[in-house]
C-alpha positions in Angstrom: -8.7 -12.3 -32.9 -7.5 -13.3 -36.3 -3.8 -14.2 -36.8 -1.6 -14.5 -39.9 -2.3 -18.1 -40.5 -6.1 -17.8 -40.6 -5.9 -14.6 -42.8 -3.5 -16.4 -45.1 -5.7 -19.5 -45.4 -8.8 -17.3 -46.3 -6.7 -15.3 -48.8 -5.5 -18.4 -50.5 -9.1 -19.8 -50.7 -10.3 -16.6 -52.2 -7.4 -16.7 -54.8 -7.8 -20.3 -55.5 -11.6 -20.0 -56.1 -10.8 -17.2 -58.6 -7.8 -18.9 -60.1 -9.9 -22.0 -61.1 -12.0 -19.8 -63.2 -9.1 -18.8 -65.2 -6.9 -21.8 -65.4 -7.8 -25.4 -66.3 -5.5 -26.9 -63.8 -6.7 -28.2 -60.4 -5.2 -26.4 -57.5 -5.4 -28.1 -54.2 -5.4 -26.1 -50.9 -4.2 -28.2 -48.1 -4.6 -27.2 -44.4 -2.5 -28.4 -41.6 -4.3 -30.9 -39.5 -7.2 -31.3 -41.9 -8.3 -35.1 -41.6 -8.6 -37.3 -44.5 -5.5 -35.9 -46.4 -2.1 -37.3 -46.9 0.6 -35.7 -45.1 2.8 -33.3 -47.3 5.9 -35.5 -46.8 4.0 -38.4 -48.3 2.8 -36.2 -51.2 6.3 -35.1 -51.9 7.6 -38.7 -51.7 5.1 -39.8 -54.2 5.8 -37.0 -56.6 2.3 -35.7 -56.1 3.4 -32.1 -55.4 4.5 -29.5 -58.0 4.9 -26.6 -55.6 4.7 -25.8 -51.8 3.1 -22.7 -50.4 2.6 -21.8 -46.9 4.2 -20.1 -43.8 7.5 -22.0 -44.3 10.8 -20.7 -43.0 14.1 -21.2 -44.8 15.4 -23.6 -42.0 12.2 -25.7 -42.4 12.6 -25.8 -46.2 16.3 -26.8 -45.8 15.3 -29.5 -43.4 12.7 -30.7 -45.8 15.2 -30.8 -48.7 17.5 -32.9 -46.5 14.8 -35.4 -45.8 13.8 -35.8 -49.4 16.1 -34.9 -52.2 13.2 -34.5 -54.6 12.1 -31.5 -52.7 15.3 -29.5 -53.7 13.8 -29.0 -57.1 10.2 -28.1 -56.0 9.5 -24.4 -55.8 8.7 -23.3 -52.2 6.8 -20.0 -51.8 7.0 -18.8 -48.2 4.3 -16.7 -46.7 6.1 -16.2 -43.5 5.8 -12.6 -42.3 9.4 -12.4 -41.2 12.0 -12.4 -43.8 15.2 -14.3 -43.0 17.9 -12.1 -41.5 20.4 -13.6 -43.9 20.5 -14.6 -47.6 23.6 -16.8 -47.3 21.5 -19.9 -47.7 19.7 -18.8 -50.9 22.3 -20.1 -53.3 22.0 -23.4 -51.5 18.2 -23.6 -52.0 17.4 -21.5 -55.1 13.8 -22.9 -55.1 13.0 -21.1 -51.8 11.1 -17.8 -52.5 9.8 -15.5 -49.8 6.9 -13.2 -50.1 8.5 -10.7 -47.9 11.0 -7.8 -48.1 14.6 -7.9 -46.6 14.6 -7.2 -42.9 17.3 -4.5 -43.4 14.6 -2.0 -44.5 12.9 -2.4 -41.1 16.1 -1.9 -39.1 17.0 1.2 -41.0 13.5 2.7 -40.5 13.7 1.9 -36.7 17.2 3.4 -36.5 15.8 6.6 -38.2 13.2 6.9 -35.6 15.6 6.3 -32.7 18.2 8.7 -34.3 15.5 11.4 -34.8 14.7 11.4 -31.0 18.4 11.2 -30.2 18.0 8.1 -28.0 21.4 6.6 -27.4 20.5 3.1 -25.9 17.8 0.5 -26.7 16.8 -2.9 -25.5 16.1 -5.4 -28.4 13.3 -7.9 -27.8 12.5 -10.7 -30.3 11.1 -14.2 -30.4 13.7 -16.9 -31.2 13.7 -18.3 -34.6 14.6 -21.8 -35.8 18.2 -20.8 -36.2 20.7 -19.3 -33.7 22.7 -17.8 -36.5 19.6 -16.0 -37.8 19.0 -14.5 -34.4 22.6 -13.3 -34.3 22.4 -11.7 -37.7 19.1 -10.0 -36.7 21.0 -8.3 -33.8 23.8 -7.4 -36.2 21.6 -5.8 -38.7 19.9 -3.6 -36.1 23.2 -2.9 -34.3 24.8 -1.6 -37.6 21.8 0.6 -38.5 21.8 2.1 -34.9 25.5 2.7 -35.1 24.9 5.0 -38.0 22.7 7.3 -35.8 25.1 7.2 -32.9 23.1 4.7 -30.8 23.6 1.1 -29.8 21.8 -2.0 -28.2 22.2 -2.0 -24.4 20.7 -5.4 -24.0 19.5 -8.1 -26.3 16.6 -10.4 -25.0 15.6 -13.4 -27.1 12.4 -15.1 -25.9 11.6 -18.8 -26.8 8.8 -19.3 -29.1 5.5 -19.2 -27.3 4.5 -22.7 -28.5 7.5 -24.1 -26.7 6.7 -22.6 -23.3 4.7 -24.5 -20.7 3.5 -21.2 -19.1 4.4 -18.4 -21.5 2.5 -15.7 -19.3 4.6 -16.5 -16.3 7.9 -16.7 -18.3 7.4 -13.4 -20.1 6.3 -11.6 -16.9 9.5 -12.7 -15.2 11.7 -11.5 -18.1 9.9 -8.2 -18.2 10.4 -7.6 -14.4 14.2 -8.0 -15.0 14.0 -5.4 -17.9 12.1 -3.0 -15.7 15.0 -2.8 -13.3 17.2 -1.5 -16.1 17.8 2.2 -16.7 17.0 2.0 -20.5 13.4 2.7 -21.4 13.5 2.2 -25.1 12.3 -1.2 -26.3 12.3 -2.4 -29.8 10.3 -5.5 -30.7 11.7 -6.6 -34.0 10.7 -10.3 -34.7 7.7 -11.6 -33.1 4.6 -13.6 -33.6 1.2 -12.0 -32.9 0.7 -14.6 -29.9 3.9 -13.4 -28.3 3.1 -9.7 -28.8 -0.3 -10.1 -27.2 1.2 -11.7 -24.1 4.1 -9.2 -24.0 2.0 -6.1 -24.0 -0.6 -7.5 -21.6 2.1 -8.2 -19.0 4.0 -4.9 -19.7 0.8 -3.0 -18.9 0.3 -5.0 -15.7 3.9 -4.2 -14.5 3.6 -0.5 -15.3 5.8 -0.5 -18.3 3.2 1.1 -20.5 3.4 4.3 -18.5 5.0 7.7 -18.8 8.7 7.4 -19.7 8.6 4.2 -21.7 8.9 3.8 -25.4 7.8 0.7 -27.4 8.6 0.4 -31.1 7.3 -2.7 -33.0 8.2 -3.8 -36.6 5.7 -4.4 -39.4 5.0 -8.0 -38.3 2.9 -6.7 -35.5 1.9 -3.2 -36.9 0.6 -4.8 -40.2 -1.9 -6.8 -38.0 -3.4 -3.9 -36.2 -6.3 -3.7 -38.5 -7.2 -7.4 -37.6 -6.6 -7.5 -33.8 -9.3 -7.2 -31.1 -9.9 -4.1 -29.2 -8.5 -5.6 -26.0 -5.1 -5.8 -27.7 -5.2 -2.3 -28.9 -5.9 -1.1 -25.3 -2.8 -2.8 -24.0 -0.7 -1.2 -26.7 -1.6 2.5 -26.1 1.3 4.7 -27.2 3.1 2.1 -29.2 4.8 3.2 -32.4 5.0 0.8 -35.2 6.0 0.3 -38.8 3.2 -0.5 -41.2 4.0 -1.4 -44.8 2.4 0.9 -47.2 0.3 -0.3 -50.2 -2.0 1.2 -52.8 -5.5 0.8 -51.4 -7.4 3.0 -54.0 -8.1 0.5 -56.7 -11.3 -1.4 -57.4 -9.6 -4.8 -57.6 -8.5 -4.5 -54.0 -11.9 -3.3 -52.7 -13.4 -6.3 -54.4 -11.0 -8.6 -52.6 -11.6 -7.0 -49.2 -15.4 -7.5 -49.7 -15.1 -11.2 -50.6 -12.6 -11.7 -47.8 -14.8 -10.2 -45.1 -17.8 -12.4 -46.3 -15.7 -15.5 -46.1 -13.9 -14.7 -42.9 -17.0 -13.5 -41.2 -18.8 -16.7 -42.0 -16.1 -18.9 -40.6 -15.2 -16.8 -37.5 -18.5 -15.2 -36.4 -17.2 -14.2 -32.9 -14.3 -12.1 -34.4 -14.6 -8.3 -33.9 -12.4 -7.3 -36.9 -12.5 -9.0 -40.3 -10.2 -6.7 -42.1 -7.4 -8.4 -44.2 -3.8 -7.4 -43.5 -1.0 -7.0 -46.0 -0.1 -10.7 -45.4 -3.5 -11.6 -46.8 -2.7 -9.6 -49.9 0.7 -11.3 -50.3 -0.9 -14.7 -49.9 -3.3 -13.7 -52.6 -0.4 -12.5 -54.7 1.5 -15.7 -54.1 -1.3 -17.8 -55.5 -1.4 -15.5 -58.5 2.3 -15.7 -58.8 2.1 -19.5 -59.0 -0.9 -19.3 -61.4 0.8 -17.1 -63.8 4.0 -19.2 -63.7 1.9 -22.3 -64.6 0.4 -20.5 -67.5 3.7 -19.2 -68.8 5.2 -22.8 -68.5 2.6 -23.9 -71.2 1.3 -26.7 -69.0 4.8 -28.4 -68.9 5.2 -29.1 -65.1 9.0 -28.9 -65.2 10.2 -27.9 -61.7 13.1 -25.9 -62.9 11.1 -24.0 -65.4 8.4 -23.4 -62.9 11.0 -21.9 -60.5 12.4 -19.7 -63.3 9.0 -18.4 -64.2 8.2 -17.6 -60.6 11.5 -15.8 -60.1 11.0 -13.7 -63.2 7.4 -12.6 -62.2 6.7 -9.0 -62.8 3.2 -7.7 -62.2 1.2 -5.4 -60.0 -0.5 -7.3 -57.2 -2.7 -6.4 -54.2 0.4 -5.8 -52.0 2.4 -3.9 -54.6 4.8 -4.7 -57.4 5.6 -8.6 -57.5 9.1 -9.2 -58.6 11.9 -11.1 -57.0 15.6 -10.6 -56.3 17.7 -13.2 -54.4 14.5 -15.0 -53.3 12.9 -11.9 -51.8 10.4 -9.2 -53.1 12.6 -6.6 -54.8 10.2 -3.7 -54.1 11.6 -0.6 -52.2 9.1 -0.5 -49.3 7.5 2.5 -47.8 6.6 2.5 -44.1 3.9 4.4 -42.6 4.7 5.2 -38.9 1.6 4.6 -36.8 0.8 5.4 -33.3 -1.7 3.3 -31.3 -4.1 5.6 -29.6 -7.6 5.2 -28.6 -9.6 2.4 -30.3 -7.2 2.1 -33.2 -4.1 3.9 -34.5 -3.3 7.0 -36.5 -0.5 7.7 -39.0 2.0 10.2 -37.9 4.8 10.1 -40.6 5.9 8.2 -43.7 9.4 6.8 -44.1 11.3 5.5 -47.2 14.9 4.6 -47.7 15.1 7.2 -50.6 13.4 10.2 -48.9 13.6 9.4 -45.2 11.1 11.6 -43.3 10.1 14.0 -45.9 7.5 16.7 -46.5 7.5 16.5 -50.4 4.9 15.2 -52.8 6.4 11.9 -54.0 5.2 8.9 -56.0 4.8 6.0 -53.6 3.5 2.7 -54.7 1.9 4.0 -57.9 0.1 7.0 -56.2 1.0 10.6 -55.3 1.3 10.9 -51.5 1.9 14.0 -49.5 4.2 13.2 -46.7 3.9 15.0 -43.4 5.1 18.4 -43.5 8.4 19.6 -42.0 11.8 18.0 -42.1 11.1 15.6 -39.3 7.8 14.3 -40.7 5.8 15.6 -37.8 7.0 12.9 -35.4 8.0 15.3 -32.5 4.6 17.0 -32.0 2.2 14.3 -33.1 3.1 11.1 -31.2 1.3 10.1 -28.0 3.7 8.1 -26.0 2.7 5.5 -23.2 0.9 7.3 -20.5 -0.7 9.7 -23.0 2.2 12.1 -22.9 3.3 14.2 -26.0 6.5 15.1 -24.4 9.4 13.0 -25.9 10.7 10.5 -23.3 14.3 10.8 -22.5 14.8 7.1 -23.2 16.1 6.0 -19.8 15.1 6.3 -16.2 16.3 9.5 -14.8 15.5 8.4 -11.3 12.3 8.7 -9.5 10.9 10.1 -6.2 11.1 6.5 -4.8 14.6 5.9 -6.3 16.4 9.0 -7.1 19.9 9.1 -8.7 22.8 9.0 -6.3 25.2 11.8 -7.2 28.5 11.9 -5.3 30.2 15.1 -4.2 33.7 15.5 -2.8 33.4 15.9 0.9 37.1 16.3 1.5 37.8 19.1 -1.1 40.4 21.7 -0.1 38.2 24.5 -1.4 34.8 24.7 0.2 33.9 27.6 -2.1 33.2 24.9 -4.8 31.7 22.2 -2.7 30.9 22.4 1.0 29.3 19.6 3.1 27.9 20.6 6.4 25.8 18.6 8.8 23.2 20.2 11.0 23.9 19.1 14.6 20.2 19.6 15.5 18.5 17.8 12.7 21.4 15.7 11.6 20.7 16.6 7.9 23.4 17.0 5.4 23.5 20.4 3.5 25.6 20.6 0.4 26.4 24.0 -1.3 29.0 25.8 -3.3 29.8 27.1 -6.8 29.8 23.6 -8.5 26.5 22.7 -6.9 24.8 25.9 -8.1 26.0 25.4 -11.7 24.8 21.8 -11.7 21.4 22.9 -10.3 21.2 25.7 -13.0 22.0 23.1 -15.7 19.3 20.7 -14.4 16.7 23.5 -14.8 17.4 23.6 -18.5 16.7 19.9 -19.0 13.3 19.1 -20.8 12.4 16.6 -18.1 12.4 16.2 -14.4 15.5 14.8 -12.9 15.2 13.3 -9.4 18.5 13.0 -7.5 20.2 13.2 -4.1 23.7 14.4 -3.3 25.8 11.8 -1.5 29.1 12.9 0.2 32.0 11.0 -1.0 35.0 10.9 1.4 37.6 9.5 -0.9 39.9 11.1 -3.4 38.7 12.6 -6.8 40.1 9.6 -8.7 38.1 7.1 -6.4 35.0 9.2 -6.8 35.4 8.8 -10.7 36.0 5.1 -10.2 32.9 4.8 -8.0 30.8 6.2 -11.0 32.4 3.5 -13.2 31.4 0.6 -10.9 27.9 1.9 -10.5 28.3 2.8 -6.8 27.3 6.3 -7.9 25.1 7.3 -10.7 27.1 10.5 -11.3 29.6 12.9 -9.5 29.4 16.7 -9.2 32.1 19.0 -7.9 35.3 20.7 -9.0 36.6 17.6 -10.8 39.3 18.2 -13.3 38.8 16.6 -16.8 41.8 14.4 -17.4 42.7 12.0 -20.2 43.4 9.0 -17.8 40.0 9.5 -16.2 38.2 9.0 -19.4 39.1 5.3 -19.1 36.7 5.1 -16.2 33.9 7.4 -17.0 32.6 10.2 -19.4 32.6 14.0 -18.6 30.3 16.8 -19.5 31.3 19.8 -21.3 33.5 21.9 -18.9 31.6 24.5 -17.0 34.8 26.5 -16.2 38.2 26.7 -17.9 41.3 25.5 -16.0 45.1 25.3 -16.0 47.8 24.5 -13.5 49.3 27.7 -12.1 52.0 28.4 -9.6 51.5 30.9 -6.7 54.4 32.3 -4.6 55.0 35.1 -2.1 55.7 38.6 -3.4 58.7 40.9 -2.8 58.9 44.6 -3.3 61.2 46.0 -6.1 62.0 48.9 -8.4 61.6 48.7 -12.1 65.1 48.4 -13.6 64.1 47.8 -17.2 66.5 49.2 -19.9 63.5 50.6 -21.8 61.7 52.1 -18.8 61.9 55.5 -20.4 59.4 54.2 -23.1 57.0 52.7 -20.7 55.1 55.8 -19.6 53.3 55.8 -22.9 51.9 52.9 -24.8 52.7 52.1 -28.5 49.8 53.8 -30.0 50.6 57.0 -28.1 54.3 57.1 -29.3 53.1 56.6 -32.9 50.6 59.4 -32.6 53.2 61.8 -31.2 55.6 61.1 -34.1 52.9 61.6 -36.6 51.7 64.9 -35.0 55.3 66.2 -34.7 56.0 65.5 -38.5 52.7 67.0 -39.5 53.3 70.2 -37.5 56.8 70.7 -38.8 55.7 70.1 -42.5 52.6 72.4 -42.2 54.8 75.3 -40.6 57.4 74.9 -43.4 54.7 74.9 -46.1 53.0 78.1 -44.5 56.3 80.0 -44.4 57.2 79.0 -47.9 53.9 80.1 -49.3 54.2 83.4 -47.4 57.6 84.1 -49.1 59.8 83.6 -46.0 63.4 83.6 -47.3 64.6 81.1 -44.7 62.4 78.5 -46.4 63.1 79.2 -50.1 65.9 78.6 -52.7 66.8 75.2 -51.4 67.3 71.9 -53.4 65.0 69.0 -52.8 67.2 67.1 -50.3 67.8 70.3 -48.4 64.0 70.9 -48.3 63.4 67.5 -46.8 66.2 67.8 -44.3 64.7 71.1 -43.3 61.3 69.8 -42.7 62.6 66.9 -40.6 64.9 69.1 -38.6 62.0 71.6 -38.0 59.8 68.7 -36.8 62.4 67.8 -34.2 63.5 71.2 -33.1 59.9 72.6 -32.5 59.3 69.8 -30.0 62.0 71.3 -27.7 61.4 74.9 -29.0 65.1 75.1 -30.3 64.4 76.0 -33.9 66.4 79.0 -35.3 64.2 79.8 -38.4 62.1 82.9 -38.0 58.4 82.2 -37.9 56.7 85.2 -39.5 53.4 83.8 -40.9 50.3 84.2 -38.5 49.0 80.7 -39.6 52.3 79.1 -38.7 52.3 80.8 -35.4 48.7 79.5 -34.7 49.8 76.0 -35.3 53.0 76.4 -33.3 50.8 77.7 -30.4 48.5 74.8 -30.5 51.5 72.3 -30.7 53.2 74.1 -27.8 50.0 73.5 -25.5 49.8 69.9 -26.5 53.6 69.2 -25.9 53.7 70.9 -22.5 50.8 68.8 -21.3 52.4 65.6 -22.8 55.7 66.5 -21.1 54.1 66.9 -17.8 52.3 63.6 -18.1 55.3 61.8 -19.2 57.4 63.0 -16.3 54.7 62.1 -13.6 54.3 58.5 -15.0 58.0 57.9 -15.3 58.7 59.2 -11.8 56.0 56.9 -10.5 57.5 53.9 -12.3 61.0 54.6 -11.1 60.2 55.5 -7.4 57.1 53.5 -6.4 57.9 49.8 -5.5 56.2 47.1 -7.5 55.1 43.6 -6.4 57.3 41.0 -7.9 57.2 37.2 -7.4 59.8 35.8 -5.2 60.3 32.8 -7.6 59.7 33.3 -11.3 60.8 29.9 -12.7 59.8 26.3 -12.0 63.3 25.2 -12.9 64.6 27.1 -9.9 62.3 25.1 -7.6 63.5 21.8 -9.1 67.2 22.7 -9.1 67.1 23.8 -5.4 65.0 20.8 -4.3 62.5 23.3 -3.0 59.3 21.9 -1.4 56.1 22.8 -3.1 52.4 22.3 -1.9 49.3 21.2 -3.6 45.9 19.7 -2.9 46.6 16.3 -1.7 43.2 14.9 -2.7 43.6 15.8 -6.4 45.4 14.8 -9.6 48.1 17.6 -9.0 50.2 15.4 -6.9 50.9 12.9 -9.7 51.1 15.8 -12.3 53.9 17.4 -10.4 55.7 14.1 -10.1 55.1 12.6 -13.6 54.9 15.7 -15.7 56.8 18.5 -14.0 59.4 16.1 -12.6 59.4 17.0 -8.9 60.7 14.5 -6.5 58.1 12.8 -4.4 59.6 14.0 -1.1 59.4 17.6 -2.4 55.6 17.5 -2.9 53.7 18.3 0.3 50.0 17.5 0.4 47.8 20.2 1.8 44.1 19.5 2.6 42.7 23.0 3.3 42.9 26.6 1.8 43.8 27.8 5.3 46.8 25.8 5.6 48.7 27.4 2.6 49.5 30.7 4.3 50.8 28.8 7.3 52.9 26.7 5.2 54.4 29.8 3.4 55.0 31.6 6.6 56.7 28.7 8.2 58.9 28.2 5.2 57.6 24.6 4.8 56.9 25.4 1.1 58.4 27.8 -1.5 55.4 27.6 -3.9 52.0 26.2 -4.3 50.3 24.7 -7.3 46.6 25.2 -7.9 44.2 24.7 -10.8 43.3 28.1 -12.2 39.8 28.3 -10.5 41.3 27.5 -7.1 44.0 29.9 -7.7 41.4 32.7 -8.2 39.7 31.8 -5.0 43.1 31.7 -3.0 44.2 35.0 -4.3 40.8 36.6 -3.7 41.0 35.3 -0.1 44.7 36.1 0.4 45.3 38.9 -1.9 48.2 40.5 0.1 51.5 38.9 -0.1 50.9 36.3 -2.9 51.0 36.4 -6.7 50.9 34.1 -9.7 54.2 33.3 -11.3 55.6 31.2 -14.1 53.8 29.6 -17.0 50.2 28.1 -16.9 49.7 24.6 -18.1 46.5 24.1 -20.0 44.0 21.5 -18.7 40.6 20.1 -19.6 38.6 22.3 -17.2 36.0 21.3 -14.5 33.2 19.0 -15.5 30.6 16.6 -14.2 31.1 12.8 -14.2 28.8 10.3 -15.7 28.9 6.7 -16.7 30.1 6.0 -20.2 27.1 6.0 -22.6 24.9 7.9 -20.2 22.3 10.1 -22.0 22.8 12.6 -19.2 26.3 13.4 -20.5 24.9 14.8 -23.7 21.9 16.6 -22.1 23.9 18.1 -19.2 26.6 19.2 -21.6 24.0 21.1 -23.7 22.4 22.5 -20.6 25.9 23.8 -19.5 26.4 25.6 -22.8 23.1 27.3 -22.4 23.8 28.4 -18.9 27.3 29.7 -19.9 26.1 31.6 -22.9 23.4 33.2 -20.8 26.2 34.6 -18.5 24.8 32.8 -15.5 28.1 30.9 -14.7 30.0 34.2 -14.7 27.5 35.7 -12.3 27.8 32.6 -10.0 31.6 32.9 -10.1 31.7 36.6 -9.3 29.3 35.9 -6.4 31.8 33.2 -5.1 34.7 35.5 -5.4 32.9 38.4 -3.6 32.5 36.4 -0.6 36.2 36.4 -0.1 37.4 38.7 2.8 40.3 40.4 1.0 39.5 43.8 -0.4 42.8 45.2 -1.9 45.1 43.6 -4.5 47.6 45.1 -6.8 49.1 42.8 -9.3 52.0 43.3 -11.6 49.6 43.6 -14.6 47.6 46.3 -12.9 50.7 48.3 -12.2 51.6 48.2 -15.9 48.2 49.6 -16.7 49.4 53.1 -15.6 50.8 53.6 -19.0 49.1 56.4 -20.9 47.4 56.2 -24.2 45.9 58.8 -26.5 42.6 58.9 -24.5 43.5 61.6 -22.1 44.8 63.9 -24.7 42.0 63.3 -27.4 40.5 66.7 -27.2 43.8 68.5 -27.4 44.7 66.4 -30.4 41.4 67.4 -32.1 42.3 71.2 -31.6 45.8 70.6 -33.1 44.3 68.7 -36.1 42.0 71.6 -36.8 44.7 74.3 -36.7 46.8 72.1 -39.0 44.0 71.7 -41.5 43.2 75.4 -41.6 46.9 76.4 -42.1 47.2 73.8 -44.8 44.3 75.2 -46.8 45.5 78.8 -46.5 49.0 77.7 -47.7 47.5 75.9 -50.7 45.5 79.0 -51.7 48.6 81.2 -51.4 50.6 78.8 -53.6 47.9 78.6 -56.2 47.6 82.5 -56.4 51.4 82.9 -56.6 51.7 80.3 -59.5 48.6 81.8 -61.2 50.4 85.3 -61.4 53.5 83.8 -63.1 51.4 81.9 -65.5 49.4 85.1 -66.4 52.7 87.0 -67.2 53.9 84.2 -69.4 50.7 84.2 -71.4 51.0 87.9 -72.0 54.5 87.6 -73.5 53.4 84.8 -75.7 50.5 86.9 -77.2 52.8 89.9 -77.8 55.3 87.7 -79.6 52.5 86.2 -81.8 51.2 89.6 -82.7 54.7 90.9 -83.9 55.0 87.8 -86.2 51.6 88.6 -87.8 52.6 92.3 -88.3 55.9 91.2 -90.0 54.0 88.9 -92.4 51.7 91.8 -93.4 54.7 94.1 -94.1 56.4 91.5 -96.3 53.2 91.0 -98.2 52.9 94.8 -99.0 56.5 94.8 -100.2 56.0 92.0 -102.5 53.0 93.6 -104.0 54.5 97.0 -104.6 57.8 96.0 -105.9 56.9 92.7 -107.6 60.2 91.2 -106.8 61.0 88.0 -108.2 62.5 87.0 -104.9 59.2 87.4 -103.1 57.0 85.8 -105.8 56.5 82.5 -104.2 55.6 84.2 -100.9 53.2 86.5 -102.7 51.5 83.5 -104.2 51.1 82.0 -100.8 49.9 85.2 -99.2 47.4 85.7 -102.0 45.8 82.5 -100.8 44.9 84.3 -97.5 41.4 85.8 -97.7 41.3 89.5 -97.9 38.9 89.9 -94.9 41.3 87.8 -92.8 44.1 90.2 -93.5 41.9 93.2 -92.6 41.0 91.6 -89.3 44.6 91.0 -88.5 45.4 94.7 -89.3 42.6 95.9 -87.2 43.8 93.6 -84.3 47.3 95.1 -84.6 45.9 98.6 -84.5 43.9 97.9 -81.4 46.8 96.2 -79.6 49.0 99.2 -80.4 46.6 101.6 -78.9 46.1 99.6 -75.8 49.8 99.4 -75.3 
């Protein structure tokens, strides 16, 4: 199995052998441990070193600079796969240059994968570096990236370097056993040597941590070496998802390098199965050429500062991509190919870049057009084979197993067994748990995309104690009629409420007669009164219009105000048949007959409903205001096992001695009958059950205080909180919760109930009279059309007579003008000379036509 060091050495050798052909300078390749060579510290001390190139970390470079001050000015090109997690030391050591990209790109890509699958908690595994501060910054970078996708690091495990352990296999196995006991199943291996990764996955497979339900994500330090590792390592990593740095592999120059690399590597390591170079080999090759180009640009003047400047200003296309530096690191914007280890190798399932994320567009990546996986998710969901060979996305944490199911607490001392009922079979001694809340939870579990193994555990404490037990891990969750309260959020998280809730007061009823001052208006609802007013006005107006058009003298010769008053008065009087005007027109009588039929039926219905309201007793609450209970120091009852006790005392200001704790639904009627309590306070779902069970003699009264609703309890940060909330929404929207609630209420014994709201529902609306209203509207429309026709005919006759008078007057004028013309012609009077001149301008044929017209009109008359 090849590692980064041997690949780097061979890449350097290939680059050096080619660099000697292009540069006259001698380049010496020194290998650690090679006999017969001076140690590098001695070479530096004797000024025999112009540059240092190797897998040097920043901490090692800093230490070397402290040992020998001359080293501070020597350029150091680091080939270490892992970039430093912090660049704060770069200004102190400007000669240190890393052939790697900032680690923040990797943390962002890993966070994108985790956010895409909506995992909320991960465990970070990495191999310790040479600096504790560097390790803490590594944790900080990943934590910040995860926070952006609403996730966080549940546990951070830093393993010592493999070379520092006496028995690395035993140590790593022991640590993995501890991690296996945790609920979280998402492991991120961020900073690791290949030797550590080989042992890690070997032991993980032995411990069953590479099976269904687990997720392993490795950074590019491991994924980039997948082309170079043996098949045995691949078999231990089945289902692992990794980040592999992308590079352009379609140029002739790179293919030539691969060919020479395989020949040299194969000749030195004959037993190795895989001789393919990794991107670290390409970067080592590019590092040599960076140094060679810098020496060429320095014009053979081996000034260290100038050499560092030329190296930092490098800008060329290498085997690994564009070679340019910023703050001592490669400035290229990396693209990661998301790979999935499967079978004898791996396959690419998506591409991620900081600019595009998981994209399906054709983009320019590393100098070549690349088609990213189609779909907004980059194909991640359907194409990944997770550990165990499953394609179903793992939930990300252990949801219990058949051997160790989740322990879900249920209230065993609840006052309302309709929600949670705990019974023990005396024969088998088995506990049976049922109820509305249990049925809703089981329906929600069926909506989960994974199997949830759990057992119900009866909890004999209060509801607050049960919530606290979830917090201290005594219970994995709690299911029941648990109210969502703000103070309980301190201990645990709640799912979306599966039923609405509020605090309501229930009191005894007393019979009474309605004594409202507006009771006369209550038989009809508002819409009915408005329609009656409209029909009354319309009927009166149509009758008046019909009579006016028919020439009835009682409806004519009136001013505008008198006409309006007449219409309004007629609309009122026809309702009681007290109008004095004579109705002569047949259309008016038709409308009046239809209105008479309607009003008689409306009168009868109004009288019946009003009589019922005034004579039949109505159920009224014996106490209507909470203030009355407080002012009279009345004793009230409530579920002594719930939050209502402190709510009555702290919020509604009841005295402690006036609040009685009741532990069963059957105790409430007895307490009311004996006079021990004057009112009982329930949450709304419990009030429904109580009134359904004891519907006679009790009624809700007073205001309702809004609460959070009933929900299921989970530890804070539990993925089940989100999953169950989503499942509850699905069950609610499908109507299944309503069906379960109705089934629960139908099991109650009471069969008759008349509430105050139901009594008010006897008020009538337009519905029962709709057909009669349609007949009335039809007669009104017919009468209106006939009246309009009569008015048009009457007005048309008057207009015709007026036009005749105008035409006669016009003809007289024309005849007079002709007579005057004849007079002027015969007598030649000077007085008519001017008129004659004007008349001469009239054409002769026009005069003749006028004379003929006069003669014809005279004859016709």
